[in-house]
N, C-alpha and C positions, 0 to 999 in steps of 0.2 A: 543459136541463130536469131535470137530476139534482140537485134541490134537497136541501140538507142539512136534515133534520128533527131537532128536539130532543125527546128522550124525558124527560119530567119525572117519570115513574112511579117511585115509591120513591126519589126523589133524596135523597141525603144531603149530598154536597159538590159533586161535579162532575156536570153533566148529560151524558147520553149523546147523541152526535150520530150520526144514522143517515142515510146517503144513500138515495135512492129506489131505486137499483140499484147493483150492483157495477161500477165503471168498468173494472177490469181484465178481468173476464169479458166485458163488452160489447165491449171493444177486441179481445180474442182472437177473439170470434165474428165480428166484422166482417172482420178480417184473413183468417180461415179461409174466410169466404164469398167473398172476392175471389180468394184463391189457388186454391180448389178449384171455382170456378164454371166451367161448361161454356161458355166464351166463343165457341167455334166456331159455336154455334147462333144467335149474335147477341142473346142475352138476358143482361141484367145481373142481379146480386144485387138483392134488394129488402128494404128495412127498413120495417116497418109498426109504427106506434105506436098502442096502444090505451089505454083508461083504466086497465088493470091490468097491462099487459105491453108488451114490445117483441118483435117477431118478426123474426129475420134469416134470410132465405131465400136459399139458394145453389142455382143450377140444376145439375142432374146428380145423380149418385149417388157411391158410394165409388169410389176408384181401383181399376182391375181387379185389382191385386196386393194390395189392402187387405182385411183381414177385420174383422168387427165387433169381435172381441176386441182386435185390434191397434189399431183406431180409438180405442177407449176407453182403451187403455193409453198412447196418445200416440205410437204409431209413425208417424213422418212419411213419408208417400208422397204427394208433391204431384201433383195432377192436371195443373197447368201448370208444368213444370220451369223454363222460361225466366223466367216471372213470379216464381217462387219464388226464383230466383237474384238477380233485381233487388231484391226485398224484403230479401233477406239482405244484399246489398251496401249498401243504404240503412239498415240496422239497424232496419228496421220489424218484421221477424220473425226467428225463429231456426229451426234445423233440429232443435232439441231436442224438438219436438212437445209443448210445454207447454200449447198452447191448449185442447185438449179436456179434459185433466185439470184445468186451472184452472176451466173452466166446470162440470164435474161436481162439483168440490170445493165450489163455491158452491151449485149448484142441482140436482145429481144427474143421473143418466143420463136421467131423464124430460124434461130440458130439450131433448133432441134428439128430433126427429120425422123418421122416414125415409119419405118419400112416393115415389111411382112415379118421378118425374123431378126430385126436389128434396130437399134436407135443410134442415130448419127448426130454428133454435135459439130457444127462448123464454126471455126474461129477465123474470121477474116483478117487479113493483114491491112494495117493502116499505113500506106506509103504516102509520105508527104511530097515526094518528088516523082510524080507520075510521068509517063512518056509524053513529051510535048509540053511539059510544065517547067519552064526554065526559071530558076531562082537566081536573083542577083543581076549582075551586069550582062549585057549581050556580048557575044564574041567580038563584035566589031569595036566595042568600047574598051577592050582590054589594052593595057599599056604594053609596049614591047618589052621583051625580057633580055637581060644581059646574059653572058655565058654562065655566070655563077648560078643565076636563078634557073636557067635551063638545065644545069647540072643537077640541081636539087630536085627538079621535077622528074628527071630521068632516074635518079636514085629512088625516089618514092614510087615510081612506076614499077621498078624492078623489085623493090622491097617495101610494101605498104606499111610494115611495122618498124621501119627505120627510126632511130631516135636522133635527137638534136646532137647528142655527144658523138654518135657515129657519123653524122654529117659534118661535124666539126673536124673530126679526124680525116675524113675523106677530102674535104675542101681545103683544109689547112687554114681555115678562118676561125675567129673567136666564136664562142657559143653565142655571144650577144649579136654578132653580125649574122650568124645563121638564123637566130630567132627573128631578127629584123626582116630578113629576106623571106622567111616563112610567113610573117605577118603580112608582108606586101602581097605574096602569092594568094593568101587567103582573102584579103580585102579586095583583090582584083579578080576574084573568081577563077583562079587557076587550080586551086586545090581546096579540099575541105577535110575537116577532122570528123571521122565517124566514130562515135563512142567516146569514152572518157580518155583523159590524158595518159593514164597508165595502161588501160586494156584496149583502147581503140586502135584505129589505123588511119593512114592517109589515103584519100581518094583523089586521084588526078582527074580534073574535069575537062 
């Protein structure tokens, strides 16, 4: 779900690619939630996805020998020592305690919420195209479309993963002609490519 967004604002040469959230911070939050979860009570960690954030909840509180200052400094005091050793041997985690500093580096200390019987890490989504924030040309500035371009938009709306080769077969046009029409549609704000050329999809605007 961590789609790569393209920021065309003030673009000069290269466009800026922005993920929905930081993968490394998310990974560290999940590992910490598993390692420090209070498994003896029979409850597992919980990951909740909302429209604007992900919340990773770990059951229990800080380790008895841990302080709040040491926690944010990355001093590693595992709640489950045996599980920590297994993760270390599998190279899933390290004893360096980099997880919390990595998360705070990206999202600050406010990303952590300490409740009575749990610790929650909130990973906010960074959406570049928010509601009411139009990027590119206004609707009134768009050039009218011929039937071929209207057909391309209709096909992309029905199948966002459609390829140039598939459009070439459907339209009976050369691949070059199809690519030229797609370029026109992108430049004039009718469509945009979300993600990479191989794994992304078309979004009709």
